[in-house]
C-alpha positions as CSV (number, residue, x, y, z in Angstrom):
1,X,0.0,0.0,0.0
2,X,1.4,3.4,-0.9
3,X,1.9,5.9,1.9
4,X,-0.2,8.9,1.5
5,X,2.7,11.3,1.8
6,X,4.5,9.4,-1.0
7,X,1.3,9.3,-3.0
8,X,1.3,13.1,-3.1
9,X,4.9,13.4,-3.9
10,X,4.3,11.2,-6.9
11,X,1.3,13.1,-7.9
12,X,3.0,16.4,-7.7
13,X,6.0,15.3,-9.7
14,X,3.9,13.6,-12.3
15,X,1.6,16.7,-12.8
16,X,4.6,18.8,-13.4
17,X,5.7,16.8,-16.4
18,X,2.1,15.9,-17.5
19,X,2.2,17.7,-20.7
20,X,5.6,16.7,-21.9
21,X,4.4,13.5,-23.6
22,X,2.7,15.5,-26.2
23,X,6.0,15.9,-27.9
24,X,6.2,12.2,-28.8
25,X,7.1,11.9,-32.4
26,X,4.3,9.6,-33.4
27,X,0.8,11.1,-32.9
28,X,-2.6,9.5,-32.3
29,X,-5.7,11.3,-33.3
30,X,-8.5,11.7,-30.7
31,X,-10.2,15.0,-31.0
32,X,-14.0,14.8,-30.7
33,X,-15.8,18.0,-32.0
34,X,-19.6,18.4,-32.7
35,X,-20.2,17.5,-36.3
36,X,-23.7,16.4,-36.5
37,X,-26.3,14.3,-34.7
38,X,-26.6,10.6,-34.7
39,X,-29.8,8.7,-33.7
40,X,-29.7,5.4,-31.9
41,X,-32.3,2.9,-30.7
42,X,-31.3,1.4,-27.4
43,X,-33.4,-1.8,-26.8
44,X,-33.4,-3.7,-23.5
45,X,-35.1,-7.1,-23.2
46,X,-35.6,-8.3,-19.7
47,X,-36.6,-11.9,-18.9
48,X,-35.9,-12.2,-15.2
49,X,-35.6,-15.6,-13.5
50,X,-36.1,-17.0,-10.0
51,X,-39.6,-15.9,-9.3
52,X,-39.0,-12.2,-10.1
53,X,-42.0,-9.9,-9.9
54,X,-40.4,-6.5,-10.2
55,X,-37.9,-4.7,-12.4
56,X,-36.5,-1.3,-13.0
57,X,-34.9,-0.4,-16.4
58,X,-32.9,2.8,-16.8
59,X,-33.9,5.0,-19.7
60,X,-31.6,7.2,-21.8
61,X,-33.8,10.2,-21.3
62,X,-31.2,12.6,-19.8
63,X,-31.4,15.9,-21.9
64,X,-28.5,18.3,-22.8
65,X,-29.2,20.6,-25.7
66,X,-25.7,20.5,-27.1
67,X,-25.0,16.8,-26.9
68,X,-28.0,14.5,-26.1
69,X,-31.7,14.8,-27.1
70,X,-33.9,11.8,-26.0
71,X,-36.8,10.6,-28.1
72,X,-39.7,8.2,-28.1
73,X,-39.8,5.3,-25.5
74,X,-42.0,2.3,-26.1
75,X,-42.3,-1.1,-24.5
76,X,-44.1,-4.4,-24.9
77,X,-44.4,-7.4,-22.6
78,X,-46.6,-9.3,-20.1
79,X,-46.2,-7.1,-17.1
80,X,-49.2,-6.2,-15.0
81,X,-47.7,-2.8,-14.5
82,X,-45.2,-0.9,-16.6
83,X,-44.8,2.8,-16.1
84,X,-42.2,5.5,-16.6
85,X,-41.2,7.1,-13.2
86,X,-38.6,9.5,-12.0
87,X,-36.3,9.6,-9.0
88,X,-37.5,12.7,-7.2
89,X,-34.1,14.1,-6.3
90,X,-32.2,13.7,-9.4
91,X,-34.8,13.2,-12.1
92,X,-33.4,9.8,-13.1
93,X,-35.9,8.2,-15.3
94,X,-36.8,4.4,-15.4
95,X,-39.4,2.0,-16.5
96,X,-40.9,0.4,-13.4
97,X,-42.3,-3.1,-14.0
98,X,-44.3,-5.4,-12.0
99,X,-45.6,-8.8,-12.9
100,X,-48.4,-11.0,-11.3
101,X,-46.8,-13.4,-8.9
102,X,-48.1,-16.3,-10.9
103,X,-46.9,-15.0,-14.3
104,X,-45.1,-17.6,-16.3
105,X,-41.9,-16.4,-18.2
106,X,-42.1,-12.7,-17.3
107,X,-40.7,-10.5,-20.1
108,X,-40.6,-6.8,-21.0
109,X,-38.8,-5.2,-23.9
110,X,-38.3,-1.4,-24.0
111,X,-36.9,0.6,-26.9
112,X,-35.7,4.2,-26.6
113,X,-34.6,6.6,-29.3
114,X,-31.9,9.0,-28.4
115,X,-29.9,11.5,-30.6
116,X,-26.3,12.3,-29.5
117,X,-23.2,14.0,-30.9
118,X,-19.6,14.6,-30.1
119,X,-19.0,17.2,-27.4
120,X,-16.2,19.8,-27.0
121,X,-16.0,22.7,-24.6
122,X,-13.5,25.6,-24.9
123,X,-12.3,25.2,-21.3
124,X,-11.4,28.3,-19.5
125,X,-12.5,30.6,-22.4
126,X,-15.4,33.0,-21.8
127,X,-18.7,31.5,-23.2
128,X,-22.4,32.2,-23.0
129,X,-23.3,30.1,-19.9
130,X,-26.6,30.1,-17.9
131,X,-25.5,30.1,-14.2
132,X,-26.4,27.2,-11.9
133,X,-29.4,27.9,-9.7
134,X,-28.7,27.8,-5.9
135,X,-30.6,24.5,-5.7
136,X,-28.4,22.9,-8.6
137,X,-25.2,24.3,-6.9
138,X,-26.2,22.8,-3.6
139,X,-27.1,19.4,-5.1
140,X,-23.8,19.2,-7.0
141,X,-21.6,20.1,-4.0
142,X,-23.4,17.8,-1.5
143,X,-21.9,14.7,-0.1
144,X,-23.5,11.4,-0.7
145,X,-23.2,8.1,1.2
146,X,-20.2,7.0,-1.0
147,X,-19.0,10.5,-1.8
148,X,-17.9,12.2,1.4
149,X,-16.6,15.8,1.0
150,X,-14.8,16.1,4.3
151,X,-12.0,14.4,6.2
152,X,-9.4,12.6,4.0
153,X,-11.2,13.5,0.9
154,X,-11.1,17.2,1.5
155,X,-7.5,17.1,2.8
156,X,-6.5,15.3,-0.4
157,X,-8.2,17.7,-2.7
158,X,-6.8,20.7,-0.9
159,X,-3.2,19.3,-1.3
160,X,-3.9,18.7,-5.0
161,X,-5.3,22.2,-5.8
162,X,-2.8,24.0,-3.5
163,X,-1.6,27.2,-5.3
164,X,-4.3,27.0,-7.9
165,X,-6.2,30.3,-8.0
166,X,-9.2,29.6,-10.4
167,X,-11.7,27.0,-10.9
168,X,-10.3,25.8,-14.3
169,X,-6.8,25.3,-12.8
170,X,-8.2,23.4,-9.9
171,X,-10.4,21.2,-12.1
172,X,-7.4,20.4,-14.3
173,X,-5.1,19.7,-11.3
174,X,-7.6,17.1,-10.0
175,X,-7.9,15.5,-13.4
176,X,-4.1,15.3,-13.9
177,X,-3.7,13.9,-10.4
178,X,-6.3,11.1,-11.0
179,X,-4.7,10.3,-14.4
180,X,-1.3,10.0,-12.8
181,X,-2.1,8.3,-9.5
182,X,-4.9,5.8,-10.2
183,X,-5.1,2.7,-12.3
184,X,-7.9,0.6,-13.9
185,X,-8.3,-2.7,-12.2
186,X,-9.6,-5.3,-14.7
187,X,-10.8,-7.6,-11.8
188,X,-13.2,-4.9,-10.4
189,X,-16.9,-6.1,-10.9
190,X,-19.0,-4.2,-13.2
191,X,-18.1,-0.5,-13.2
192,X,-17.2,-0.5,-9.5
193,X,-19.2,1.2,-6.7
194,X,-17.5,4.5,-6.1
195,X,-16.5,4.2,-2.5
196,X,-13.9,7.0,-2.6
197,X,-13.3,7.4,1.2
198,X,-12.0,3.8,1.2
199,X,-9.9,4.3,-1.8
200,X,-8.2,7.3,-0.3
201,X,-7.9,5.9,3.2
202,X,-6.2,2.6,2.0
203,X,-4.2,4.2,-0.9
204,X,-5.7,1.5,-3.2
205,X,-6.6,4.1,-5.9
206,X,-7.9,1.5,-8.4
207,X,-11.1,0.3,-9.9
208,X,-13.3,1.1,-12.9
209,X,-15.1,4.1,-14.2
210,X,-17.7,4.4,-11.3
211,X,-14.7,4.5,-9.0
212,X,-12.2,6.7,-10.7
213,X,-14.6,9.2,-12.0
214,X,-16.5,9.2,-8.7
215,X,-13.2,10.1,-7.1
216,X,-12.9,13.1,-9.4
217,X,-16.5,14.2,-8.5
218,X,-15.8,13.9,-4.8
219,X,-12.5,15.7,-4.8
220,X,-13.9,18.5,-6.9
221,X,-17.0,18.9,-4.6
222,X,-14.9,19.0,-1.5
223,X,-13.0,22.2,-2.7
224,X,-16.1,24.0,-4.0
225,X,-16.3,22.8,-7.6
226,X,-19.9,21.5,-8.5
227,X,-19.4,18.2,-10.2
228,X,-21.5,15.1,-11.1
229,X,-21.3,11.6,-12.3
230,X,-23.1,10.9,-15.5
231,X,-24.2,7.3,-15.8
232,X,-24.7,5.8,-19.3
233,X,-23.8,3.1,-21.9
234,X,-21.5,3.0,-25.0
235,X,-23.5,2.4,-28.2
236,X,-21.1,2.4,-31.1
237,X,-17.4,2.0,-32.0
238,X,-15.0,5.0,-31.6
239,X,-14.6,6.9,-34.9
240,X,-11.0,7.5,-33.9
241,X,-10.1,3.8,-33.8
242,X,-9.8,3.5,-30.1
243,X,-11.0,-0.1,-29.4
244,X,-11.2,0.6,-25.6
245,X,-13.5,3.6,-26.0
246,X,-16.3,2.2,-28.0
247,X,-18.9,-0.7,-28.2
248,X,-17.6,-3.8,-29.9
249,X,-20.8,-5.0,-31.3
250,X,-24.7,-4.2,-31.3
251,X,-24.9,-6.2,-28.1
252,X,-24.0,-3.7,-25.3
253,X,-25.2,-5.6,-22.2
254,X,-21.9,-5.0,-20.6
255,X,-20.9,-1.7,-22.2
256,X,-22.0,0.5,-19.3
257,X,-19.8,3.5,-18.6
258,X,-19.9,6.4,-16.1
259,X,-18.4,9.8,-17.1
260,X,-18.1,13.0,-15.1
261,X,-18.8,16.7,-15.4
262,X,-17.5,19.7,-13.5
263,X,-19.1,23.1,-13.4
264,X,-16.7,26.0,-14.5
265,X,-17.7,29.5,-14.4
266,X,-16.6,30.2,-18.1
267,X,-17.6,27.0,-19.7
268,X,-20.5,25.6,-17.6
269,X,-20.9,21.8,-17.4
270,X,-17.5,20.7,-18.6
271,X,-16.8,17.0,-19.6
272,X,-14.0,15.1,-17.9
273,X,-13.2,11.4,-18.0
274,X,-9.9,10.5,-16.4
275,X,-11.2,6.9,-16.1
276,X,-11.2,6.4,-19.8
277,X,-7.6,7.6,-19.9
278,X,-6.7,4.8,-17.5
279,X,-8.8,2.4,-19.7
280,X,-6.6,3.3,-22.8
281,X,-3.5,2.6,-20.7
282,X,-4.7,-0.8,-19.6
283,X,-6.8,-2.0,-22.6
284,X,-5.9,-0.2,-25.8
285,X,-3.9,-2.6,-28.0
286,X,-1.3,-3.8,-27.5
287,X,-2.3,-3.1,-23.8
288,X,-0.4,-1.8,-20.8
289,X,0.7,1.3,-22.6
290,X,3.2,3.8,-21.2
291,X,1.9,7.3,-20.1
292,X,4.0,8.7,-23.0
293,X,2.4,6.4,-25.6
294,X,0.7,8.7,-28.3
295,X,-2.6,7.1,-27.7
296,X,-2.6,7.8,-24.0
297,X,-1.4,11.4,-24.7
298,X,-4.2,11.9,-27.1
299,X,-6.9,10.5,-24.8
300,X,-5.6,12.5,-21.9
301,X,-5.6,15.7,-23.9
302,X,-9.1,15.2,-25.3
303,X,-10.9,13.9,-22.2
304,X,-10.6,17.1,-20.2
305,X,-13.2,19.2,-22.1
306,X,-14.6,16.8,-24.6
307,X,-15.9,13.3,-25.2
308,X,-17.2,11.2,-28.2
309,X,-20.8,10.9,-29.0
310,X,-20.8,7.1,-29.2
311,X,-22.3,6.9,-25.7
312,X,-25.6,8.0,-24.3
313,X,-26.4,9.1,-20.8
314,X,-29.1,7.6,-18.5
315,X,-28.9,9.9,-15.5
316,X,-26.8,11.7,-12.9
317,X,-28.4,10.0,-9.8
318,X,-26.7,8.8,-6.7
319,X,-28.1,6.7,-3.8
320,X,-31.2,5.7,-5.8
321,X,-34.2,4.2,-3.8
322,X,-36.0,2.2,-6.5
323,X,-39.8,3.0,-6.2
324,X,-41.7,0.0,-4.9
325,X,-38.6,-1.9,-3.8
326,X,-38.2,-3.5,-0.4
327,X,-34.3,-3.2,-0.7
328,X,-32.1,-0.4,0.3
329,X,-30.9,2.4,-2.0
330,X,-28.4,1.4,-4.7
331,X,-25.3,3.5,-5.4
332,X,-26.4,4.4,-8.9
333,X,-28.9,3.3,-11.7
334,X,-26.9,2.1,-14.8
335,X,-28.0,-1.5,-15.1
336,X,-31.4,-3.1,-15.2
337,X,-32.4,-4.1,-11.7
338,X,-34.9,-6.8,-10.6
339,X,-36.2,-8.2,-7.4
340,X,-37.7,-11.3,-6.0
341,X,-38.6,-12.5,-2.5
342,X,-34.9,-13.0,-1.7
343,X,-33.9,-9.5,-2.8
344,X,-32.1,-8.1,-5.9
345,X,-31.0,-10.3,-8.7
346,X,-27.3,-9.8,-9.7
347,X,-27.5,-6.9,-12.3
348,X,-23.9,-7.5,-13.3
349,X,-24.7,-11.1,-14.6
350,X,-27.1,-10.4,-17.7
351,X,-26.9,-14.1,-18.7
352,X,-28.5,-15.3,-15.4
353,X,-30.5,-12.2,-14.6
354,X,-31.6,-12.3,-17.6
355,X,-31.4,-9.4,-19.8
356,X,-29.9,-8.3,-23.2
357,X,-29.3,-4.8,-24.3
358,X,-28.7,-3.8,-28.0
359,X,-27.9,-0.5,-29.7
360,X,-28.7,0.2,-33.4
361,X,-27.9,3.4,-35.3
362,X,-30.6,4.8,-37.5
363,X,-29.0,6.0,-40.8
364,X,-32.1,7.0,-42.8
């Protein structure tokens, strides 16, 4: 386990040279910019086993004028009840489904259209931005069960941003620190859970997107930067040829991905995704790339201020209490959920659950 003092020394030294790899002679291209809308149909077919009577399916109905516009949602099946409902705190939308207790072979299929495009923000440059309301600011600075903003989290963040005077410099410092000091752990189940206090306390700064990007959000909030996780799913290959940053086929049952945003005075909600930089390091062929590899350099440069539109967002909700469930709140809603008399089914095992999610692009 790395000592916290040593961990900071590594982070500071690495940040000081963080931009140098851009001088590598061979260059990779990864520069998402808006260039037109694409329309996808995301279809989730849920056929839960083991006496299941309830299910909740996240819907890609998050709306952002410049990068995501949700469309029609339809469903068919043999459920007694199927209705669109929203989490009252964050507005996360889902299809709540309930079957009769004697229903044989319960099934529901929901199809949602959504339009998306590449996103790029001119970070730090003055733009026309609608300010956050006080309620929005409060919500996106608040601690959650897994995202504390005091104690070691706050101490860590304050050390990272020491000497940084404006919000853009602070946001960038946290991003660079996470890129340099964490790693993607292939053994982490699903996308992780985002228990950032344990990560910092133990010095085990590893996991997957819901861990590493949650760490960004928690650190940012603790020093006064509104931030949020954005939970979604990859729906198409990367147009830039990055195999690690796109869906490998139309079947996307295991393609969930959590991104993050930080609110900056000049650019408003600004995309950041340090977790995907670490994914490129670990998984982009030939794998286990150096931080100076052109692919890593390109991803690191792009993923502070932009992201590719081959991904759609479900919601920004934390600690979600599913309506009608007997079980405790879940950390986030990014996978279909189902419940029987014994409790939740394993949402990370679509083959046993059972569900299948597909993504199809409409090209008409």
